[in-house]
C-alpha positions as CSV (number, residue, x, y, z in Angstrom):
1,X,-53.1,6.0,16.6
2,X,-51.3,8.5,13.7
3,X,-47.5,7.0,11.4
4,X,-47.5,10.0,8.9
5,X,-45.2,12.3,9.7
6,X,-46.4,15.9,9.6
7,X,-45.6,18.9,6.8
8,X,-43.7,20.6,8.5
9,X,-41.7,17.2,10.1
10,X,-41.6,16.5,6.5
11,X,-39.8,19.7,5.2
12,X,-37.2,19.7,8.1
13,X,-36.6,15.6,7.3
14,X,-36.3,16.9,3.7
15,X,-34.2,20.1,5.1
16,X,-31.6,17.4,7.1
17,X,-31.3,14.8,4.0
18,X,-30.8,18.1,1.6
19,X,-28.0,19.4,3.6
20,X,-26.6,16.3,4.7
21,X,-26.3,14.5,1.4
22,X,-24.9,17.5,-0.6
23,X,-22.7,18.9,2.2
24,X,-21.2,16.5,4.0
25,X,-20.5,13.5,2.2
26,X,-16.9,14.8,1.6
27,X,-16.8,15.8,4.9
28,X,-17.3,12.9,6.1
29,X,-14.6,11.0,4.4
30,X,-11.5,14.2,5.5
31,X,-12.7,13.1,8.9
32,X,-12.8,8.6,8.3
33,X,-8.9,9.8,6.8
34,X,-7.7,11.9,10.1
35,X,-10.0,10.9,13.0
36,X,-10.6,14.9,13.4
37,X,-13.6,16.5,14.9
38,X,-16.0,17.8,13.2
39,X,-14.3,21.6,12.5
40,X,-15.7,24.8,14.6
41,X,-16.7,26.0,11.3
42,X,-18.8,23.2,10.1
43,X,-21.1,23.6,13.9
44,X,-21.2,27.0,12.8
45,X,-22.9,25.8,9.8
46,X,-24.9,23.3,11.6
47,X,-25.8,26.0,14.3
48,X,-27.2,28.5,11.6
49,X,-29.3,25.3,9.6
50,X,-30.9,25.1,13.3
51,X,-29.8,21.1,13.8
52,X,-27.8,21.9,17.3
53,X,-30.1,21.6,19.8
54,X,-33.6,20.9,17.7
55,X,-35.0,19.9,20.5
56,X,-34.2,22.2,23.0
57,X,-36.5,24.7,24.5
58,X,-36.0,28.2,22.9
59,X,-35.6,29.7,25.7
60,X,-31.5,28.2,25.6
61,X,-31.5,29.0,21.9
62,X,-33.2,25.9,20.2
63,X,-36.1,25.9,18.3
64,X,-38.1,23.5,20.4
65,X,-39.4,20.9,18.5
66,X,-40.0,17.5,19.6
67,X,-38.1,15.0,20.8
68,X,-39.0,12.9,17.0
69,X,-38.1,15.9,14.7
70,X,-34.3,15.9,16.3
71,X,-34.7,11.9,15.9
72,X,-35.6,12.0,12.3
73,X,-32.7,15.1,11.8
74,X,-30.3,12.5,13.9
75,X,-31.0,9.3,10.8
76,X,-30.3,11.7,7.5
77,X,-27.0,12.6,9.0
78,X,-26.3,9.2,10.8
79,X,-26.7,8.2,6.4
80,X,-23.5,9.9,5.4
81,X,-21.3,8.8,8.7
82,X,-21.6,8.5,12.8
83,X,-19.1,11.1,12.7
84,X,-20.7,14.0,11.3
85,X,-24.1,13.5,13.4
86,X,-22.0,12.7,16.6
87,X,-22.3,16.4,17.6
88,X,-26.2,16.5,16.6
89,X,-26.7,13.8,19.0
90,X,-24.6,15.7,21.6
91,X,-27.1,18.3,21.5
92,X,-30.1,16.8,21.3
93,X,-30.5,13.4,23.2
94,X,-27.1,13.3,25.3
95,X,-25.6,15.8,27.8
96,X,-27.1,18.7,27.0
97,X,-30.8,17.0,27.4
98,X,-29.8,16.5,31.2
99,X,-28.9,19.8,31.5
100,X,-32.0,20.9,30.1
101,X,-33.9,18.7,32.5
102,X,-32.0,19.3,35.7
103,X,-29.3,21.7,36.3
104,X,-29.9,24.6,38.3
105,X,-31.2,27.8,35.5
106,X,-27.8,29.9,36.0
107,X,-26.0,26.7,34.3
108,X,-28.5,26.2,32.0
109,X,-27.9,29.7,30.3
110,X,-24.1,29.2,30.6
111,X,-24.2,26.4,28.1
112,X,-26.2,25.6,26.6
113,X,-27.3,28.7,24.8
114,X,-23.4,28.2,23.7
115,X,-24.1,24.4,22.6
116,X,-26.8,25.5,20.5
117,X,-24.8,28.2,18.3
118,X,-21.8,25.7,17.6
119,X,-19.6,27.7,20.3
120,X,-18.8,24.5,22.7
121,X,-19.3,20.8,22.5
122,X,-21.1,19.0,25.5
123,X,-20.4,15.3,26.8
124,X,-21.1,12.3,28.9
125,X,-18.4,11.0,31.6
126,X,-20.3,7.9,33.0
127,X,-17.7,4.9,32.3
128,X,-14.6,3.8,34.6
129,X,-11.8,1.3,34.1
130,X,-14.2,-0.8,36.9
131,X,-16.6,0.7,35.9
132,X,-19.3,0.3,32.5
133,X,-22.0,-1.9,32.5
134,X,-21.9,-2.2,36.5
135,X,-22.3,1.8,36.4
136,X,-23.2,2.1,40.0
137,X,-19.7,1.0,41.0
138,X,-18.2,4.0,40.0
139,X,-15.3,5.3,42.4
140,X,-14.6,9.0,41.0
141,X,-15.2,11.0,43.5
142,X,-17.0,14.4,44.7
143,X,-16.8,16.2,47.6
144,X,-18.0,19.7,48.3
145,X,-16.2,21.9,50.4
146,X,-18.3,25.3,51.0
147,X,-18.6,27.1,47.8
148,X,-16.8,24.4,45.7
149,X,-16.5,20.6,44.6
150,X,-13.4,18.5,44.2
151,X,-13.1,16.1,41.8
152,X,-10.7,13.0,42.1
153,X,-10.5,10.1,39.9
154,X,-10.8,8.6,36.7
155,X,-12.7,8.0,33.2
156,X,-12.8,6.3,30.2
157,X,-14.7,5.5,27.0
158,X,-15.5,9.0,26.6
159,X,-16.4,9.8,23.8
160,X,-15.5,13.6,23.0
161,X,-12.3,13.0,25.6
162,X,-10.3,15.6,25.1
163,X,-12.0,17.4,22.5
164,X,-15.2,18.5,23.7
165,X,-15.4,22.1,26.3
166,X,-17.5,20.5,28.5
167,X,-18.5,17.6,30.6
168,X,-21.8,16.1,32.4
169,X,-19.7,13.9,34.5
170,X,-21.5,10.8,36.9
171,X,-19.5,10.7,40.2
172,X,-19.9,9.6,43.8
173,X,-21.2,13.0,45.6
174,X,-22.0,11.0,48.9
175,X,-20.4,7.5,51.0
176,X,-24.1,6.0,50.5
177,X,-23.6,2.4,48.5
178,X,-24.8,2.1,45.2
179,X,-27.0,4.7,43.2
180,X,-27.6,6.4,46.1
181,X,-24.4,7.5,46.3
182,X,-24.3,9.3,42.4
183,X,-25.0,12.2,40.4
184,X,-23.6,14.3,38.6
185,X,-21.1,17.5,37.6
186,X,-20.7,19.2,34.9
187,X,-17.0,20.1,34.6
188,X,-15.0,22.9,31.7
189,X,-11.9,21.4,29.8
190,X,-10.2,24.3,31.0
191,X,-10.5,23.5,34.3
192,X,-6.9,23.0,36.8
193,X,-6.5,19.0,37.5
194,X,-7.6,18.7,34.5
195,X,-5.8,16.0,31.6
196,X,-7.0,13.3,29.0
197,X,-4.9,10.2,27.8
198,X,-4.0,9.8,24.8
199,X,-6.8,9.2,21.9
200,X,-8.4,5.8,21.7
201,X,-7.8,3.5,18.2
202,X,-10.6,2.0,17.6
203,X,-12.8,0.3,14.8
204,X,-14.9,2.9,13.7
205,X,-16.0,5.8,14.8
206,X,-13.2,8.3,13.3
207,X,-14.4,11.5,13.9
208,X,-15.6,10.9,17.2
209,X,-12.2,11.2,19.4
210,X,-12.5,9.1,22.5
211,X,-9.9,9.0,25.7
212,X,-9.8,9.0,29.0
213,X,-9.8,12.0,31.3
214,X,-7.9,12.2,34.4
215,X,-9.3,14.2,38.1
216,X,-6.6,15.1,40.2
217,X,-8.6,18.0,42.6
218,X,-10.2,19.4,40.2
219,X,-12.2,22.1,41.8
220,X,-15.4,23.3,39.9
221,X,-18.3,25.7,41.6
222,X,-20.7,23.9,43.7
223,X,-23.0,25.6,41.1
224,X,-22.2,23.4,38.4
225,X,-24.2,20.3,40.2
226,X,-26.5,19.1,37.8
227,X,-28.1,16.6,40.2
228,X,-27.1,15.7,43.6
229,X,-26.9,11.8,45.2
230,X,-29.8,10.1,46.5
231,X,-31.9,9.9,44.0
232,X,-29.8,11.8,41.2
233,X,-29.1,9.5,39.7
234,X,-32.3,8.1,39.0
235,X,-32.8,11.4,37.2
236,X,-29.4,10.5,35.3
237,X,-31.0,7.3,33.7
238,X,-34.0,8.6,32.7
239,X,-32.6,11.1,30.8
240,X,-30.3,7.9,29.3
241,X,-33.1,6.9,28.3
242,X,-34.1,9.4,25.7
243,X,-29.8,8.8,24.9
244,X,-30.3,5.5,24.3
245,X,-32.9,6.0,21.1
246,X,-30.2,8.6,19.7
247,X,-27.7,6.0,20.1
248,X,-31.1,3.8,17.9
249,X,-31.5,6.0,15.5
250,X,-27.1,6.2,14.9
251,X,-27.6,2.6,14.0
252,X,-31.2,3.2,11.9
253,X,-29.7,6.0,10.0
254,X,-26.1,3.2,9.2
255,X,-29.0,0.8,8.0
256,X,-31.4,2.9,6.4
257,X,-29.0,4.6,4.5
258,X,-26.9,1.4,3.7
259,X,-30.2,-0.1,2.4
260,X,-30.9,2.8,-0.4
261,X,-26.8,2.8,-1.4
262,X,-27.0,-0.8,-2.2
263,X,-30.3,-0.7,-4.2
264,X,-28.8,1.9,-6.2
265,X,-25.8,-0.3,-6.5
266,X,-27.7,-3.2,-7.8
267,X,-29.5,-1.6,-10.1
268,X,-26.2,-0.5,-11.6
269,X,-24.6,-3.4,-11.5
270,X,-24.3,-6.1,-14.2
271,X,-23.3,-9.7,-13.7
272,X,-24.5,-12.8,-16.7
273,X,-25.9,-9.9,-18.6
274,X,-28.5,-8.4,-16.5
275,X,-28.6,-6.2,-13.2
276,X,-28.6,-7.9,-10.8
277,X,-31.7,-6.9,-9.1
278,X,-33.3,-9.4,-11.4
279,X,-31.7,-12.4,-9.5
280,X,-34.6,-13.7,-6.4
281,X,-31.7,-14.2,-4.7
282,X,-30.9,-10.4,-4.4
283,X,-35.1,-9.5,-3.8
284,X,-35.0,-11.5,-0.9
285,X,-32.0,-10.2,0.3
286,X,-33.0,-6.6,-0.1
287,X,-36.8,-7.8,1.4
288,X,-35.2,-8.9,4.6
289,X,-33.3,-5.9,4.9
290,X,-36.4,-3.5,4.7
291,X,-38.0,-5.2,6.9
292,X,-35.5,-4.5,9.9
293,X,-35.4,-1.1,8.9
294,X,-38.9,-0.4,9.3
295,X,-39.5,-2.3,12.1
296,X,-36.7,-0.8,13.8
297,X,-37.9,3.1,12.6
298,X,-40.9,1.8,13.9
299,X,-40.0,1.5,17.6
300,X,-37.5,4.6,17.8
301,X,-40.3,6.3,16.8
302,X,-43.4,4.9,19.2
303,X,-40.1,5.3,22.0
304,X,-40.2,8.6,21.3
305,X,-43.5,9.8,20.7
306,X,-45.1,8.3,23.1
307,X,-42.9,9.6,25.8
308,X,-44.2,13.4,23.8
309,X,-41.8,15.8,25.3
310,X,-40.3,14.0,28.3
311,X,-38.1,10.6,28.5
312,X,-38.7,7.7,26.7
313,X,-39.8,4.5,29.1
314,X,-37.2,2.1,29.5
315,X,-39.1,-0.9,28.3
316,X,-39.1,1.4,25.0
317,X,-35.9,2.6,24.1
318,X,-34.3,-0.5,25.7
319,X,-36.2,-2.7,22.7
320,X,-35.5,0.1,20.5
321,X,-31.8,0.1,21.1
322,X,-31.5,-3.6,21.3
323,X,-33.3,-4.2,18.5
324,X,-31.7,-1.2,16.3
325,X,-28.5,-2.8,17.6
326,X,-28.9,-6.0,16.3
327,X,-30.4,-5.3,13.3
328,X,-28.7,-2.5,11.8
329,X,-25.5,-4.8,11.8
330,X,-27.5,-7.5,9.7
331,X,-28.1,-5.0,6.9
332,X,-25.2,-3.2,6.8
333,X,-23.4,-6.8,6.8
334,X,-25.6,-7.6,3.6
335,X,-25.6,-4.1,1.9
336,X,-21.5,-5.2,2.2
337,X,-22.3,-8.3,0.9
338,X,-24.2,-7.3,-2.0
339,X,-21.9,-4.9,-3.1
340,X,-18.9,-7.6,-3.3
341,X,-15.4,-6.1,-4.1
342,X,-16.9,-2.5,-4.0
343,X,-18.4,-3.1,-0.7
344,X,-15.4,-4.5,0.9
345,X,-13.5,-1.2,-0.4
346,X,-13.1,1.9,1.8
347,X,-13.3,4.4,-1.2
348,X,-17.1,3.4,-1.4
349,X,-18.0,3.7,2.1
350,X,-20.3,0.9,3.4
351,X,-17.0,-1.1,4.9
352,X,-16.7,1.9,6.8
353,X,-21.2,1.6,8.3
354,X,-20.0,-2.0,9.4
355,X,-17.0,-1.0,11.4
356,X,-19.3,2.1,13.4
357,X,-22.8,0.5,13.5
358,X,-21.0,-2.0,15.6
359,X,-19.8,0.5,17.9
360,X,-23.5,1.5,19.0
361,X,-24.3,-1.9,20.0
362,X,-21.7,-1.0,23.1
363,X,-22.1,2.1,23.5
364,X,-24.9,3.8,25.8
365,X,-25.4,-0.1,27.6
366,X,-24.8,-3.1,25.6
367,X,-26.9,-5.3,23.5
368,X,-27.3,-7.4,26.4
369,X,-27.7,-4.7,29.4
370,X,-30.4,-3.9,27.0
371,X,-32.0,-7.4,27.4
372,X,-32.2,-7.5,31.0
373,X,-33.5,-4.0,31.3
374,X,-36.3,-5.6,28.8
375,X,-36.9,-8.5,31.3
376,X,-36.8,-6.3,34.1
377,X,-39.9,-4.0,32.9
378,X,-41.6,-7.4,32.0
379,X,-41.7,-9.1,35.0
380,X,-41.6,-5.2,37.2
381,X,-38.6,-6.1,38.9
382,X,-34.5,-5.1,39.0
383,X,-32.4,-8.4,39.2
384,X,-29.6,-8.4,41.9
385,X,-26.6,-9.2,39.3
386,X,-24.1,-9.5,42.2
387,X,-26.2,-12.6,43.8
């Protein structure tokens, strides 16, 4: 067991840190004010730097590195903001990985290189008005008619909705009840019958658009099936275990970025004639924050390392996500308190971290759902929430 990063990983981490801190701070502030997603020009820059598809096979235009390598880069960008890190999230741990693992070779070649080049962004569309935590209650239906798939239904809380060029849509593909009837289909933005609701006004995540998606007899080629029903849902959830690690690292980035900022602040800010870091109460708070950040990082890295280049276990990914979701909220809140009025001021960015970090404990399976996953893994059985 080796907790050290390799020379290559340290170099990758340093490259990501330098780029994010030098290039993306002003961009993040602009995205916060306008709520517009990252521009195509910046996506191209990300692509040139190799930040899109870090752990995607070189065959499809990625770097072919490990899941852990991708998480290292994501943390450095998440320190700046969720919005500037989100395209990396989507290309490395989100829907693109489901396409890479399960879709046909034709669909992989069509979609993934375009993502890695920064030409398109692909979003995942899972939740519905009556299917969030109870995902197996989804009703959006995909009917196969000859060589086409016809989709009808409504999706909610799609991060990237209305702006992304492609969507991995979880849908009911057979009349089998529950999970057995669920698969996934790739839908392009311009498909006839596809429309979007108004952009949501969220507490945080400005620059990560979110909107309802409406499917009215939307036709896509049969080749756009990613996974079919009867076993497909299990595959999708395996891929989602990696996305949980990405969710956790986005939280960790907020927390570690907050800690770094406040460590600088308490050594600059003076009260009662001395730096506030000289007060024992501040020292205790810094130590508590650092312990939570380090524990979170170790849990996430364990899940990624043990998975190698596959998908993490539901236990390790849920533990990492749940712990990071909870502790990141605590760390960022402590940082904001230590900064006093400056932490409460939008100009200094800490209150944005505070707002953003709450979203990650809701998205990708709530904190409470993660605890159910953890308990299920401990006792070796799934609990029926319907009884």
